[in-house]
N, C-alpha and C positions, 0 to 999 in steps of 0.2 A: 589382508584386506584394509583399504583406506575407507573409512566412513567419514563423510563431511556433513556438519549440521549447521544450519542457519535458521533464522526466526524473522518473522514480519508479518506486516499486516496484508500486505499484497492486494490493496484496494486498487480499483482501475488499473488492472494489469496493463503493463506497457513495455516497450523494448528495454527498458532500463532492467526490468526484472528478468526478461529472457537473457540478457548480456550476463546479469549476475549469476544466474543458475548455470549457464553455459561455462563460466569462468571456474565456478566451484566444482562443476562435474567433472572438468578436466583436471583437477586436483586428486581425485580418488575414484574408487569404484562405485560407491553409493552416495547419492546426495538425500540427505533427509531434510525435509523444510517443515518448520513448526509455523503454523498459521494461528495468528492471534484470535481467540474466540470472540464473540461479541460481548460476553461478560468482562473478558480481560480488557478490551479495548474501551469498555464504559469505565472501568476503574482507572485507565490511563487517561480519561478524558478525551478520547479519540472517537469519531464518528465515521463509520464506514458507509459506504454507497451500497454496497453488497453484504449479504449476510456471510456469516462464518462458512455456512454449508456451500455457497455459491463461490467464495474466494477459494475455499480448500478445492472445490471441483475444478476450478481454473487452474490452480497450480499443479494439481495432480494430473491435468492434460498436457502439461508441459513435458516434453520428451527428455528433457535433462533430469528430471525429478523422480527419484525411485520410491520414496514414501513421503506422505504427507502426514504429519500428527497436529494435534490441537496444542496450541500454547496457552495454557490456563493462568500462569503466574510467573513471576520474575524468578522464583526459587527453583523451579522445575528443571532448569538447565543442567545443573549438577546431576541430578537424577538421570535426564535423558542421556548425558554423555556416558554414563556408566551402562544404562540399559540398552544403548545402541552400539557400545563399543565404538565410541566416536574417536577419531584420531584428529581431527581439525574442526574447531569451531570458528566459524567466520561471520562477520558482520559488516555493514557499510563503515566507512571510516568516520561517518558522524557520530559513531558510538565509540570512537577511539578511547581507549583505557577503561571503559565502563566494565569490561568482562576480563581483565587481567587476572582476577582472582581464580578464574577456572584453568589458567596455565599449569597449576599443579596436575591437572587430570588429562590435559591434551594440548596441542598446538592452537593458539588463538591468534586468528589474524583479522585485520581489518582493511577491506578492500574499498578503494575508490569508486565513489558512485558516478554512474553514468551522467555526463553532463546535460545540462539543459532539459532534463526530464525527471519528473517526480509525480507521485499520485497528488501531492499538494498543488502543484503547478497545474495539473490537469483540472483538478476541482477548481482552482482559481480561474482558469480560462472559461469553464464552462459557466461560473458565476458571472464573469464579465460579460460573456455573450449573453446570458439570461438579462443581466441588468441593461444592455444595450436594448435588447429587444423591449423590455418594460418601458424603457425611455422612449422608444419609438412609438410604442403603443399609446403612451400619455400623451405625445404630441398629437397623434392621430385623434385620439378623444377630445382633446382641448379644442383642435380645429373643429371638430364636428360640433361640439358645444357651441363655438362661436358662429358657426353657419346657422344652427338652429335658433340661436338668440336673434341673430340678423334677421332670419325670416320671420321670426315672430314680432320683432319691431317693425318689419315693413308691412306685416298684416294688421297693425293696429289702426 
């Protein structure tokens, strides 16, 4: 039985997450996904849109995922590998080399990320749209103020 393990925050679930889980599930029999808790994200200075419970529920709903576990700290990976009889530990290639110390326990692989998509990019796009809307609203408010001032001047 091949058990695959990966971890992540999985905020703003997107097609890159689905593709990752599909690739990982194809490598083994069971895919176990550790989802970072809100407390752990805070320690990493990471801010999620969705709570741990919401993110874990979304990940659990993905058909490629067999089990979702909470990721509480960096050190738990060694114990989780033993506890769940993990044969392959996998992370995105942006973590290249960071988990090589786990190679004594199981195979460690780093997969390329899906191009042109990340939760960070999605958040930036949302912020850009929000900023454009705020800028547009400010222009409308400024125009309204000018009209009101003009009307006030004409009434004098």
